PASEBA-1860 file (N, C-alpha, C; in nm, 3 decimals):
! residues 320
1> MSSETAIR> 19.349/-0.144/10.656/19.437/-0.131/10.772/19.506/0.005/10.767 ~ 19.501/0.081/10.879/19.560/0.214/10.883/19.712/0.204/10.887 ~ 19.775/0.310/10.848/19.920/0.322/10.853/19.955/0.456/10.914 ~ 20.082/0.476/10.942/20.125/0.604/10.998/20.095/0.718/10.901 ~ 20.105/0.689/10.770/20.072/0.792/10.671/19.924/0.827/10.677 ~ 19.840/0.727/10.694/19.697/0.751/10.704/19.663/0.831/10.830 ~ 19.734/0.803/10.937/19.710/0.876/11.062/19.744/1.024/11.044 ~ 19.859/1.051/10.984/19.896/1.191/10.962/19.795/1.261/10.872
9> AAIPAELA> 19.744/1.188/10.773/19.646/1.248/10.682/19.515/1.279/10.754 ~ 19.484/1.205/10.861/19.359/1.226/10.934/19.367/1.342/11.033 ~ 19.487/1.386/11.063/19.504/1.494/11.161/19.464/1.626/11.095 ~ 19.376/1.705/11.159/19.337/1.834/11.102/19.458/1.922/11.072 ~ 19.451/1.991/10.959/19.565/2.070/10.912/19.613/2.170/11.016 ~ 19.518/2.232/11.091/19.558/2.334/11.188/19.630/2.276/11.309 ~ 19.623/2.142/11.325/19.690/2.077/11.438/19.815/2.002/11.397 ~ 19.831/1.981/11.267/19.940/1.895/11.219/20.077/1.946/11.259
17> GMVRSVSL> 20.095/2.077/11.263/20.226/2.133/11.296/20.270/2.105/11.439 ~ 20.177/2.068/11.527/20.212/2.040/11.665/20.251/1.894/11.686 ~ 20.218/1.807/11.591/20.244/1.665/11.606/20.388/1.634/11.565 ~ 20.468/1.590/11.661/20.610/1.568/11.636/20.638/1.427/11.581 ~ 20.563/1.328/11.626/20.584/1.193/11.575/20.456/1.112/11.586 ~ 20.447/1.011/11.500/20.329/0.923/11.496/20.379/0.780/11.485 ~ 20.317/0.690/11.561/20.350/0.548/11.547/20.222/0.467/11.563 ~ 20.222/0.350/11.504/20.107/0.261/11.512/20.157/0.118/11.534
25> RDGVATLV> 20.107/0.058/11.642/20.150/-0.079/11.673/20.036/-0.153/11.741 ~ 19.999/-0.267/11.685/19.894/-0.352/11.740/19.765/-0.274/11.765 ~ 19.732/-0.190/11.671/19.608/-0.113/11.682/19.615/0.007/11.773 ~ 19.730/0.036/11.832/19.746/0.149/11.922/19.824/0.260/11.851 ~ 19.759/0.373/11.830/19.824/0.488/11.767/19.878/0.580/11.876 ~ 20.006/0.611/11.867/20.070/0.699/11.964/20.115/0.826/11.895 ~ 20.071/0.940/11.947/20.108/1.069/11.890/20.185/1.148/11.995 ~ 20.301/1.199/11.957/20.378/1.288/12.044/20.354/1.430/11.996
33> VDAGALGR> 20.303/1.514/12.086/20.254/1.646/12.047/20.322/1.754/12.129 ~ 20.363/1.861/12.062/20.424/1.976/12.128/20.313/2.069/12.176 ~ 20.287/2.071/12.307/20.183/2.156/12.364/20.243/2.265/12.452 ~ 20.368/2.298/12.426/20.437/2.394/12.512/20.378/2.532/12.515 ~ 20.311/2.572/12.407/20.255/2.707/12.402/20.112/2.713/12.452 ~ 20.060/2.600/12.498/19.918/2.593/12.536/19.901/2.586/12.687 ~ 19.790/2.641/12.733/19.750/2.624/12.871/19.682/2.490/12.890 ~ 19.640/2.463/13.013/19.583/2.332/13.044/19.456/2.305/12.964
41> SAAAQLQR> 19.366/2.402/12.961/19.239/2.380/12.893/19.258/2.362/12.743 ~ 19.346/2.441/12.683/19.372/2.430/12.539/19.440/2.298/12.506 ~ 19.530/2.254/12.593/19.598/2.126/12.570/19.500/2.010/12.579 ~ 19.408/2.018/12.674/19.308/1.912/12.687/19.217/1.907/12.564 ~ 19.181/2.025/12.514/19.099/2.029/12.392/19.174/1.971/12.273 ~ 19.303/2.004/12.263/19.386/1.948/12.156/19.388/1.796/12.163 ~ 19.406/1.743/12.282/19.410/1.598/12.298/19.279/1.535/12.254 ~ 19.167/1.594/12.292/19.037/1.538/12.254/19.018/1.538/12.102
49> ELETAVGA> 19.060/1.646/12.037/19.042/1.655/11.892/19.128/1.552/11.819 ~ 19.250/1.532/11.867/19.336/1.431/11.804/19.282/1.290/11.826 ~ 19.235/1.264/11.946/19.179/1.131/11.975/19.058/1.103/11.887 ~ 18.975/1.204/11.865/18.856/1.185/11.782/18.893/1.161/11.637 ~ 18.987/1.244/11.586/19.024/1.234/11.445/19.093/1.102/11.413 ~ 19.188/1.064/11.495/19.265/0.942/11.468/19.185/0.817/11.506 ~ 19.105/0.828/11.612/19.029/0.713/11.658/18.923/0.667/11.559 ~ 18.886/0.753/11.464/18.785/0.717/11.365/18.842/0.630/11.253
57> LEGVAEVR> 18.974/0.616/11.247/19.036/0.538/11.139/19.016/0.388/11.160 ~ 18.999/0.318/11.052/18.988/0.174/11.057/19.122/0.114/11.103 ~ 19.115/0.019/11.192/19.236/-0.046/11.240/19.298/0.020/11.360 ~ 19.243/0.134/11.405/19.294/0.202/11.524/19.198/0.174/11.639 ~ 19.244/0.095/11.735/19.160/0.059/11.849/19.178/0.154/11.967 ~ 19.293/0.218/11.974/19.322/0.307/12.087/19.414/0.418/12.041 ~ 19.392/0.538/12.093/19.477/0.653/12.061/19.541/0.703/12.189 ~ 19.673/0.713/12.189/19.746/0.768/12.303/19.815/0.897/12.258
65> VALMAERR> 19.786/1.004/12.329/19.844/1.134/12.296/19.938/1.175/12.407 ~ 20.066/1.190/12.375/20.166/1.233/12.472/20.191/1.382/12.452 ~ 20.147/1.462/12.547/20.164/1.608/12.538/20.298/1.646/12.599 ~ 20.386/1.700/12.517/20.518/1.739/12.563/20.521/1.890/12.581 ~ 20.565/1.933/12.696/20.569/2.077/12.720/20.674/2.109/12.825 ~ 20.760/2.204/12.793/20.851/2.257/12.894/20.773/2.356/12.979 ~ 20.802/2.360/13.107/20.733/2.453/13.196/20.764/2.597/13.155 ~ 20.659/2.671/13.126/20.677/2.809/13.081/20.714/2.898/13.200
73> ERRIVLVG> 20.823/2.969/13.186/20.866/3.062/13.289/20.812/3.200/13.256 ~ 20.712/3.241/13.330/20.651/3.372/13.306/20.719/3.475/13.393 ~ 20.746/3.589/13.335/20.805/3.697/13.414/20.694/3.776/13.482 ~ 20.722/3.820/13.601/20.622/3.889/13.683/20.673/4.029/13.713 ~ 20.589/4.127/13.687/20.619/4.266/13.721/20.512/4.317/13.817 ~ 20.554/4.367/13.930/20.462/4.423/14.029/20.435/4.569/13.997 ~ 20.311/4.611/14.019/20.276/4.753/14.009/20.220/4.793/14.145 ~ 20.293/4.879/14.215/20.255/4.910/14.352/20.263/5.058/14.383
81> SGKGGVGK> 20.217/5.088/14.503/20.225/5.225/14.555/20.222/5.215/14.706 ~ 20.266/5.318/14.771/20.264/5.314/14.917/20.128/5.344/14.975 ~ 20.038/5.401/14.895/19.906/5.438/14.946/19.803/5.422/14.836 ~ 19.678/5.423/14.876/19.569/5.408/14.780/19.530/5.541/14.716 ~ 19.453/5.531/14.610/19.399/5.651/14.548/19.491/5.723/14.452 ~ 19.601/5.659/14.411/19.695/5.726/14.321/19.681/5.679/14.176 ~ 19.584/5.589/14.150/19.562/5.545/14.012/19.646/5.426/13.970 ~ 19.689/5.346/14.067/19.775/5.231/14.038/19.704/5.129/13.950
89> STLTANLA> 19.578/5.100/13.980/19.504/5.000/13.902/19.480/5.048/13.759 ~ 19.449/5.175/13.744/19.431/5.231/13.609/19.560/5.221/13.530 ~ 19.671/5.251/13.593/19.799/5.241/13.523/19.828/5.095/13.486 ~ 19.800/5.002/13.578/19.825/4.860/13.551/19.748/4.815/13.428 ~ 19.619/4.845/13.423/19.535/4.802/13.310/19.585/4.860/13.179 ~ 19.616/4.988/13.179/19.659/5.053/13.056/19.800/5.012/13.017 ~ 19.885/4.986/13.115/20.020/4.936/13.086/20.011/4.799/13.020 ~ 19.922/4.714/13.071/19.903/4.582/13.012/19.852/4.592/12.868
97> VALAGMGH> 19.755/4.678/12.845/19.699/4.695/12.710/19.806/4.749/12.614 ~ 19.885/4.845/12.662/19.989/4.902/12.577/20.096/4.798/12.544 ~ 20.135/4.718/12.642/20.235/4.613/12.616/20.180/4.508/12.520 ~ 20.052/4.473/12.535/19.990/4.379/12.442/19.990/4.435/12.301 ~ 19.966/4.565/12.289/19.969/4.629/12.159/20.107/4.628/12.095 ~ 20.211/4.613/12.177/20.348/4.605/12.129/20.388/4.462/12.094 ~ 20.296/4.367/12.114/20.325/4.229/12.079/20.353/4.137/12.195 ~ 20.351/4.188/12.317/20.374/4.104/12.434/20.248/4.027/12.470
105> KVGVVDAD> 20.265/3.906/12.522/20.152/3.825/12.566/20.138/3.846/12.716 ~ 20.035/3.921/12.753/20.026/3.977/12.887/19.903/3.927/12.962 ~ 19.923/3.898/13.091/19.812/3.871/13.181/19.818/3.967/13.298 ~ 19.704/3.992/13.359/19.697/4.082/13.475/19.636/4.006/13.593 ~ 19.705/4.014/13.706/19.654/3.958/13.830/19.610/4.073/13.920 ~ 19.481/4.076/13.952/19.429/4.179/14.041/19.451/4.130/14.184 ~ 19.566/4.164/14.239/19.604/4.117/14.373/19.550/4.207/14.483 ~ 19.473/4.308/14.448/19.408/4.392/14.548/19.283/4.317/14.595
113> IYGPSQSM> 19.304/4.220/14.682/19.197/4.127/14.721/19.078/4.201/14.781 ~ 19.103/4.301/14.863/18.993/4.370/14.932/18.926/4.476/14.846 ~ 18.996/4.526/14.747/18.938/4.631/14.662/18.966/4.608/14.516 ~ 18.921/4.495/14.459/18.952/4.462/14.319/18.880/4.553/14.220 ~ 18.949/4.590/14.114/18.889/4.682/14.016/18.921/4.647/13.871 ~ 19.008/4.548/13.848/19.047/4.519/13.710/18.930/4.468/13.626 ~ 18.831/4.406/13.687/18.717/4.356/13.610/18.639/4.471/13.548 ~ 18.639/4.588/13.612/18.575/4.705/13.553/18.668/4.771/13.452
121> LLDAGGNK> 18.794/4.786/13.486/18.888/4.857/13.400/18.908/4.785/13.266 ~ 18.905/4.650/13.270/18.927/4.572/13.149/18.797/4.510/13.096 ~ 18.685/4.555/13.151/18.552/4.522/13.100/18.524/4.372/13.096 ~ 18.508/4.314/13.218/18.469/4.173/13.226/18.322/4.155/13.190 ~ 18.246/4.265/13.187/18.106/4.256/13.149/18.022/4.172/13.242 ~ 18.061/4.165/13.368/17.985/4.086/13.464/18.014/3.937/13.459 ~ 18.104/3.895/13.371/18.136/3.752/13.359/18.216/3.703/13.480 ~ 18.177/3.590/13.532/18.250/3.529/13.643/18.359/3.437/13.590
129> LRAEGQTL> 18.462/3.417/13.670/18.569/3.325/13.632/18.518/3.182/13.643 ~ 18.560/3.099/13.551/18.531/2.956/13.562/18.660/2.883/13.600 ~ 18.643/2.760/13.641/18.759/2.682/13.683/18.750/2.542/13.624 ~ 18.867/2.484/13.603/18.877/2.343/13.567/18.951/2.275/13.682 ~ 18.876/2.198/13.760/18.932/2.145/13.882/18.956/2.259/13.979 ~ 19.078/2.271/14.026/19.116/2.378/14.117/19.183/2.495/14.045 ~ 19.187/2.490/13.912/19.260/2.591/13.835/19.165/2.691/13.771 ~ 19.185/2.818/13.800/19.103/2.923/13.741/19.141/2.945/13.595
137> IPHQSEFG> 19.043/2.979/13.514/19.066/3.012/13.374/19.051/3.164/13.359 ~ 19.158/3.237/13.328/19.150/3.382/13.318/19.048/3.429/13.214 ~ 18.992/3.546/13.238/18.900/3.607/13.142/18.981/3.672/13.030 ~ 18.939/3.649/12.908/19.008/3.708/12.793/18.940/3.839/12.754 ~ 19.011/3.950/12.768/18.952/4.079/12.733/18.961/4.103/12.583 ~ 18.886/4.199/12.537/18.890/4.235/12.395/19.016/4.310/12.357 ~ 19.099/4.340/12.456/19.220/4.420/12.432/19.346/4.333/12.423 ~ 19.329/4.202/12.417/19.444/4.113/12.406/19.511/4.084/12.538
145> VSFVSMAQ> 19.442/4.111/12.649/19.497/4.090/12.782/19.405/3.995/12.859 ~ 19.461/3.890/12.918/19.383/3.802/13.005/19.401/3.849/13.149 ~ 19.299/3.824/13.232/19.310/3.873/13.369/19.222/3.792/13.464 ~ 19.260/3.797/13.592/19.182/3.737/13.700/19.165/3.840/13.810 ~ 19.049/3.838/13.873/19.019/3.935/13.978/18.921/3.873/14.076 ~ 18.936/3.906/14.203/18.840/3.859/14.303/18.701/3.910/14.273 ~ 18.690/4.022/14.204/18.559/4.076/14.169/18.480/3.981/14.080 ~ 18.551/3.888/14.013/18.484/3.791/13.927/18.450/3.661/14.000
153> LIEGGRAI> 18.477/3.659/14.130/18.452/3.539/14.209/18.348/3.560/14.319 ~ 18.314/3.685/14.345/18.220/3.715/14.453/18.103/3.796/14.398 ~ 18.000/3.804/14.479/17.883/3.884/14.441/17.920/4.032/14.443 ~ 17.872/4.106/14.343/17.904/4.248/14.333/17.862/4.325/14.457 ~ 17.952/4.410/14.506/17.921/4.493/14.623/17.945/4.426/14.756 ~ 17.979/4.298/14.756/18.001/4.228/14.883/18.143/4.251/14.933 ~ 18.154/4.284/15.061/18.286/4.307/15.121/18.359/4.175/15.141 ~ 18.491/4.179/15.124/18.575/4.062/15.152/18.643/4.087/15.286
161> AWRGPMVG> 18.601/4.013/15.388/18.655/4.030/15.522/18.732/3.904/15.560 ~ 18.852/3.893/15.507/18.935/3.774/15.528/19.060/3.809/15.607 ~ 19.105/3.713/15.684/19.234/3.727/15.753/19.349/3.684/15.660 ~ 19.470/3.709/15.706/19.589/3.688/15.624/19.600/3.554/15.554 ~ 19.581/3.440/15.624/19.598/3.310/15.558/19.502/3.290/15.441 ~ 19.378/3.335/15.454/19.283/3.321/15.345/19.321/3.408/15.227 ~ 19.373/3.528/15.257/19.417/3.617/15.149/19.534/3.554/15.075 ~ 19.628/3.495/15.148/19.742/3.429/15.083/19.700/3.315/14.994
169> KALAQLME> 19.601/3.238/15.039/19.552/3.126/14.960/19.484/3.176/14.833 ~ 19.404/3.283/14.846/19.336/3.339/14.729/19.437/3.394/14.629 ~ 19.540/3.460/14.680/19.642/3.517/14.591/19.712/3.406/14.514 ~ 19.746/3.296/14.581/19.813/3.185/14.513/19.724/3.128/14.403 ~ 19.594/3.118/14.429/19.503/3.065/14.328/19.495/3.157/14.206 ~ 19.497/3.288/14.229/19.496/3.382/14.118/19.625/3.372/14.037 ~ 19.737/3.365/14.106/19.866/3.360/14.038/19.884/3.232/13.959 ~ 19.829/3.122/14.009/19.848/2.991/13.947/19.735/2.954/13.852
177> ADWGEAEL> 19.664/3.054/13.801/19.559/3.029/13.702/19.621/2.973/13.573 ~ 19.536/2.926/13.484/19.582/2.871/13.356/19.608/2.987/13.260 ~ 19.730/3.036/13.260/19.764/3.157/13.185/19.794/3.131/13.039 ~ 19.791/3.008/12.996/19.806/2.979/12.853/19.935/3.036/12.796 ~ 19.923/3.118/12.694/20.039/3.170/12.623/20.101/3.294/12.687 ~ 20.041/3.342/12.794/20.093/3.465/12.856/20.238/3.446/12.899 ~ 20.321/3.542/12.864/20.463/3.538/12.898/20.499/3.638/13.008 ~ 20.408/3.731/13.033/20.432/3.837/13.129/20.306/3.858/13.212
185> LLVDLPPG> 20.322/3.859/13.345/20.210/3.889/13.433/20.236/4.021/13.505 ~ 20.142/4.113/13.493/20.146/4.236/13.571/20.057/4.216/13.692 ~ 20.109/4.243/13.809/20.035/4.222/13.932/19.998/4.356/13.993 ~ 19.868/4.382/13.998/19.815/4.504/14.057/19.807/4.483/14.208 ~ 19.907/4.535/14.279/19.915/4.515/14.423/19.818/4.605/14.499 ~ 19.778/4.565/14.619/19.701/4.656/14.704/19.793/4.767/14.755 ~ 19.735/4.874/14.809/19.819/4.980/14.866/19.899/4.929/14.986 ~ 20.007/4.996/15.014/20.082/4.967/15.135/20.194/4.866/15.117
193> TGDVQLTM> 20.242/4.815/15.230/20.356/4.723/15.231/20.328/4.607/15.327 ~ 20.216/4.537/15.302/20.173/4.435/15.395/20.186/4.292/15.347 ~ 20.092/4.207/15.391/20.099/4.063/15.367/20.106/4.026/15.220 ~ 20.021/4.088/15.138/20.017/4.051/14.997/20.151/4.081/14.931 ~ 20.207/4.197/14.960/20.336/4.232/14.902/20.444/4.133/14.944 ~ 20.445/4.098/15.072/20.547/4.004/15.120/20.530/3.866/15.056 ~ 20.405/3.820/15.043/20.380/3.691/14.979/20.427/3.691/14.834 ~ 20.395/3.797/14.763/20.434/3.807/14.622/20.585/3.801/14.607
201> MQQFKPVG> 20.655/3.876/14.690/20.799/3.885/14.675/20.869/3.755/14.715 ~ 20.815/3.687/14.814/20.880/3.566/14.864/20.848/3.443/14.780 ~ 20.725/3.432/14.732/20.683/3.309/14.666/20.694/3.312/14.514 ~ 20.683/3.430/14.452/20.669/3.433/14.307/20.783/3.501/14.233 ~ 20.881/3.554/14.301/21.006/3.601/14.242/20.985/3.698/14.125 ~ 20.932/3.815/14.151/20.913/3.914/14.042/21.047/3.959/13.986 ~ 21.045/3.998/13.858/21.168/4.048/13.795/21.184/4.198/13.814 ~ 21.076/4.266/13.854/21.085/4.410/13.872/20.955/4.467/13.924
209> AVVVSTPQ> 20.959/4.596/13.958/20.841/4.663/14.012/20.831/4.805/13.958 ~ 20.709/4.844/13.930/20.677/4.982/13.892/20.606/5.046/14.009 ~ 20.647/5.165/14.047/20.585/5.238/14.158/20.507/5.356/14.102 ~ 20.384/5.371/14.149/20.295/5.477/14.100/20.273/5.577/14.212 ~ 20.277/5.705/14.177/20.253/5.809/14.277/20.191/5.931/14.209 ~ 20.123/6.010/14.286/20.085/6.143/14.239/20.198/6.239/14.276 ~ 20.194/6.363/14.225/20.305/6.455/14.253/20.309/6.508/14.396 ~ 20.202/6.491/14.473/20.195/6.556/14.604/20.287/6.489/14.705
217> DLALIDAA> 20.333/6.567/14.802/20.430/6.519/14.900/20.378/6.400/14.980 ~ 20.248/6.402/15.017/20.192/6.295/15.098/20.203/6.161/15.029 ~ 20.175/6.158/14.899/20.185/6.033/14.823/20.331/5.991/14.804 ~ 20.418/6.088/14.785/20.559/6.058/14.760/20.627/5.995/14.882 ~ 20.584/6.035/15.002/20.639/5.974/15.123/20.613/5.824/15.123 ~ 20.489/5.787/15.087/20.454/5.645/15.086/20.515/5.572/14.967 ~ 20.531/5.641/14.855/20.597/5.578/14.740/20.741/5.543/14.775 ~ 20.806/5.629/14.852/20.944/5.601/14.895/20.948/5.476/14.982
225> RAIDLFRQ> 20.845/5.455/15.064/20.840/5.334/15.146/20.826/5.210/15.058 ~ 20.744/5.220/14.953/20.727/5.107/14.862/20.859/5.073/14.793 ~ 20.931/5.176/14.749/21.059/5.155/14.685/21.156/5.088/14.782 ~ 21.154/5.132/14.907/21.244/5.073/15.007/21.211/4.926/15.030 ~ 21.081/4.892/15.032/21.042/4.752/15.050/21.094/4.666/14.935 ~ 21.077/4.713/14.812/21.125/4.636/14.697/21.277/4.619/14.702 ~ 21.344/4.724/14.743/21.490/4.715/14.752/21.533/4.615/14.859 ~ 21.464/4.615/14.972/21.497/4.518/15.077/21.482/4.375/15.027
233> AQIPVIGV> 21.384/4.354/14.938/21.361/4.221/14.882/21.446/4.196/14.758 ~ 21.533/4.291/14.725/21.622/4.280/14.609/21.544/4.264/14.477 ~ 21.434/4.336/14.468/21.355/4.341/14.345/21.386/4.472/14.274 ~ 21.436/4.466/14.153/21.470/4.590/14.082/21.348/4.681/14.066 ~ 21.366/4.807/14.093/21.259/4.905/14.071/21.274/4.957/13.928 ~ 21.180/4.921/13.844/21.185/4.962/13.703/21.176/5.113/13.693 ~ 21.097/5.174/13.780/21.088/5.319/13.780/20.961/5.367/13.846 ~ 20.947/5.498/13.849/20.832/5.566/13.910/20.751/5.633/13.801
241> AENMAGYL> 20.620/5.611/13.802/20.529/5.679/13.710/20.448/5.781/13.790 ~ 20.437/5.902/13.737/20.363/6.008/13.804/20.223/6.017/13.744 ~ 20.123/5.988/13.825/19.984/5.993/13.779/19.916/6.121/13.825 ~ 19.810/6.159/13.754/19.733/6.281/13.785/19.823/6.404/13.779 ~ 19.905/6.407/13.676/20.004/6.514/13.663/19.951/6.622/13.569 ~ 19.885/6.719/13.625/19.835/6.830/13.545/19.695/6.806/13.492 ~ 19.612/6.910/13.497/19.474/6.900/13.450/19.449/7.008/13.345 ~ 19.411/6.962/13.226/19.379/7.053/13.118/19.230/7.082/13.121
249> CPSCGEVS> 19.194/7.205/13.150/19.052/7.242/13.159/18.989/7.233/13.020 ~ 18.882/7.153/13.004/18.821/7.139/12.872/18.748/7.265/12.826 ~ 18.720/7.356/12.920/18.646/7.477/12.885/18.737/7.590/12.842 ~ 18.841/7.615/12.923/18.926/7.731/12.893/19.062/7.692/12.834 ~ 19.099/7.563/12.845/19.226/7.520/12.790/19.345/7.546/12.880 ~ 19.321/7.598/12.999/19.431/7.627/13.091/19.472/7.501/13.166 ~ 19.603/7.483/13.185/19.655/7.369/13.259/19.679/7.409/13.404 ~ 19.623/7.334/13.495/19.646/7.358/13.637/19.712/7.235/13.699
257> QPFGQGGA> 19.765/7.250/13.819/19.839/7.143/13.886/19.779/7.119/14.024 ~ 19.661/7.055/14.032/19.595/7.039/14.162/19.674/6.955/14.262 ~ 19.761/6.866/14.215/19.839/6.782/14.306/19.986/6.822/14.310 ~ 20.018/6.938/14.257/20.156/6.979/14.250/20.218/6.940/14.117 ~ 20.345/6.973/14.100/20.411/6.952/13.970/20.550/6.894/13.988 ~ 20.576/6.783/13.919/20.712/6.729/13.914/20.762/6.659/14.037 ~ 20.674/6.636/14.135/20.720/6.576/14.259/20.772/6.435/14.243 ~ 20.702/6.355/14.163/20.744/6.216/14.146/20.876/6.206/14.071
265> EAAAHSLG> 20.895/6.292/13.973/21.021/6.292/13.899/21.137/6.329/13.991 ~ 21.116/6.432/14.072/21.221/6.474/14.165/21.251/6.364/14.267 ~ 21.145/6.297/14.315/21.165/6.189/14.411/21.240/6.072/14.348 ~ 21.206/6.041/14.224/21.275/5.931/14.155/21.424/5.960/14.144 ~ 21.457/6.081/14.105/21.598/6.118/14.091/21.669/6.111/14.227 ~ 21.603/6.160/14.332/21.668/6.161/14.463/21.687/6.020/14.518 ~ 21.597/5.928/14.478/21.606/5.790/14.525/21.688/5.701/14.432 ~ 21.733/5.758/14.322/21.818/5.684/14.230/21.747/5.580/14.147
273> VPFLGRIP> 21.620/5.605/14.111/21.545/5.513/14.025/21.496/5.589/13.903 ~ 21.472/5.520/13.791/21.427/5.590/13.670/21.290/5.653/13.686 ~ 21.268/5.760/13.612/21.137/5.823/13.606/21.073/5.780/13.474 ~ 20.955/5.720/13.482/20.893/5.657/13.365/20.802/5.750/13.286 ~ 20.758/5.860/13.348/20.673/5.952/13.274/20.552/5.996/13.353 ~ 20.474/6.085/13.292/20.357/6.145/13.356/20.228/6.104/13.286 ~ 20.127/6.076/13.366/19.993/6.049/13.316/19.905/6.165/13.362 ~ 19.840/6.237/13.271/19.762/6.354/13.312/19.634/6.317/13.385
281> LAMDIRVG> 19.580/6.413/13.460/19.448/6.403/13.519/19.349/6.449/13.414 ~ 19.274/6.355/13.357/19.190/6.390/13.243/19.056/6.319/13.250 ~ 18.951/6.390/13.207/18.817/6.333/13.206/18.810/6.209/13.118 ~ 18.877/6.210/13.004/18.872/6.096/12.912/18.928/5.969/12.976 ~ 19.032/5.984/13.056/19.090/5.867/13.123/18.993/5.813/13.227 ~ 18.928/5.905/13.301/18.831/5.863/13.402/18.712/5.792/13.339 ~ 18.659/5.849/13.231/18.544/5.788/13.164/18.581/5.652/13.105 ~ 18.698/5.645/13.040/18.743/5.518/12.984/18.760/5.411/13.090
289> SDTGQPPA> 18.808/5.450/13.207/18.826/5.354/13.316/18.691/5.305/13.369 ~ 18.597/5.396/13.384/18.465/5.359/13.436/18.386/5.272/13.340 ~ 18.413/5.283/13.212/18.336/5.210/13.111/18.412/5.090/13.053 ~ 18.526/5.058/13.109/18.601/4.942/13.062/18.663/4.960/12.925 ~ 18.700/5.081/12.892/18.763/5.111/12.763/18.895/5.183/12.789 ~ 19.002/5.109/12.818/19.131/5.172/12.854/19.180/5.264/12.743 ~ 19.216/5.386/12.777/19.267/5.479/12.674/19.384/5.423/12.595 ~ 19.465/5.337/12.656/19.581/5.281/12.586/19.542/5.195/12.467
297> ASEGAYAE> 19.415/5.153/12.462/19.368/5.071/12.350/19.330/5.155/12.229 ~ 19.329/5.287/12.247/19.288/5.376/12.139/19.409/5.440/12.073 ~ 19.381/5.522/11.974/19.486/5.600/11.909/19.480/5.745/11.951 ~ 19.404/5.774/12.055/19.387/5.912/12.100/19.508/5.966/12.174 ~ 19.499/6.093/12.208/19.612/6.161/12.274/19.643/6.101/12.410 ~ 19.541/6.051/12.478/19.564/6.000/12.614/19.618/5.857/12.614 ~ 19.630/5.798/12.497/19.698/5.668/12.488/19.849/5.684/12.497 ~ 19.899/5.797/12.449/20.044/5.814/12.437/20.119/5.809/12.569
305> PFKAVAAQ> 20.071/5.874/12.676/20.146/5.865/12.803/20.161/5.722/12.853 ~ 20.055/5.642/12.838/20.062/5.502/12.881/20.158/5.423/12.793 ~ 20.154/5.449/12.663/20.244/5.378/12.572/20.390/5.415/12.597 ~ 20.413/5.539/12.638/20.550/5.581/12.669/20.604/5.508/12.792 ~ 20.520/5.491/12.894/20.561/5.415/13.013/20.584/5.269/12.974 ~ 20.493/5.214/12.892/20.506/5.074/12.849/20.636/5.051/12.773 ~ 20.676/5.148/12.692/20.800/5.134/12.615/20.920/5.122/12.708 ~ 20.919/5.197/12.818/21.031/5.188/12.912/21.031/5.055/12.987
313> VARFLESA> 20.912/5.007/13.021/20.903/4.876/13.086/20.952/4.767/12.992 ~ 20.914/4.778/12.864/20.957/4.679/12.764/21.108/4.679/12.749 ~ 21.169/4.796/12.753/21.316/4.803/12.743/21.381/4.738/12.864 ~ 21.323/4.757/12.981/21.376/4.691/13.101/21.369/4.540/13.084 ~ 21.255/4.490/13.036/21.237/4.346/13.022/21.335/4.287/12.921 ~ 21.366/4.362/12.817/21.461/4.315/12.718/21.600/4.296/12.777 ~ 21.633/4.379/12.873/21.767/4.374/12.930/21.773/4.290/13.058 ~ 21.656/4.253/13.112/21.652/4.180/13.240/21.696/4.036/13.222
END
């Protein structure tokens, strides 16, 4: 005849720390388990393993596993810009990798429904997202970052021609994926100040936003609009990051400024928001992005600008 001691002895050592209490009555074993750090799929797997291990004991006719979990409150940071082509998605991917390298548990939502790119930047390798019921399971990258992207749900090269309601539904499904242990979600917004931005701000309550711009005046005008939108929604602007800031010629070593110099920093100061730093225009960053190898994952020189921006975002999160 089994006993509570025998039940505890049957529980695999790697799972024992999650089991808070065990009882046995009339052949029914009841286990109360702390699954607060697990996502849906991991919790279901845990339940199956416990049922198998305990159910094999003599005298146990039924196993009941009570999974106890407080709802995890994940913080959301938006990464946006007023216009396309400023490197917002590249910054998002590298910011996520840099934060993960600092010990944060990070997920990325590719909210650019019409032009998704995170599956390339974070190297999904052509893998499609799977789902359990109606819940998407994020792809786990080799860089310690989980992510979801529309590019993993549709055929490659196919245009997404959806109206607003369908886009809102798709965005909600991406946001409500099974994020498991992720404590922070970075949302790669589409360009502009439209439906997706409004849905994100109204439904998901971000704690802050990072604005990306190049130094040129044309981009800065639209970056100012993005900052104004976040302010209207009372979302703190963590700061402005200047992308494509200076080009170091690999042949002659001369630095040129094809998009101008210091524009984003000056705009940040004039708008009263922090300046987060500069990301150079560099061949290594472009190649790393195209091949799914974010520079922030390396120890090279081009990792440092991304890590510097990540450090400022981390400081904001500590104080938020």
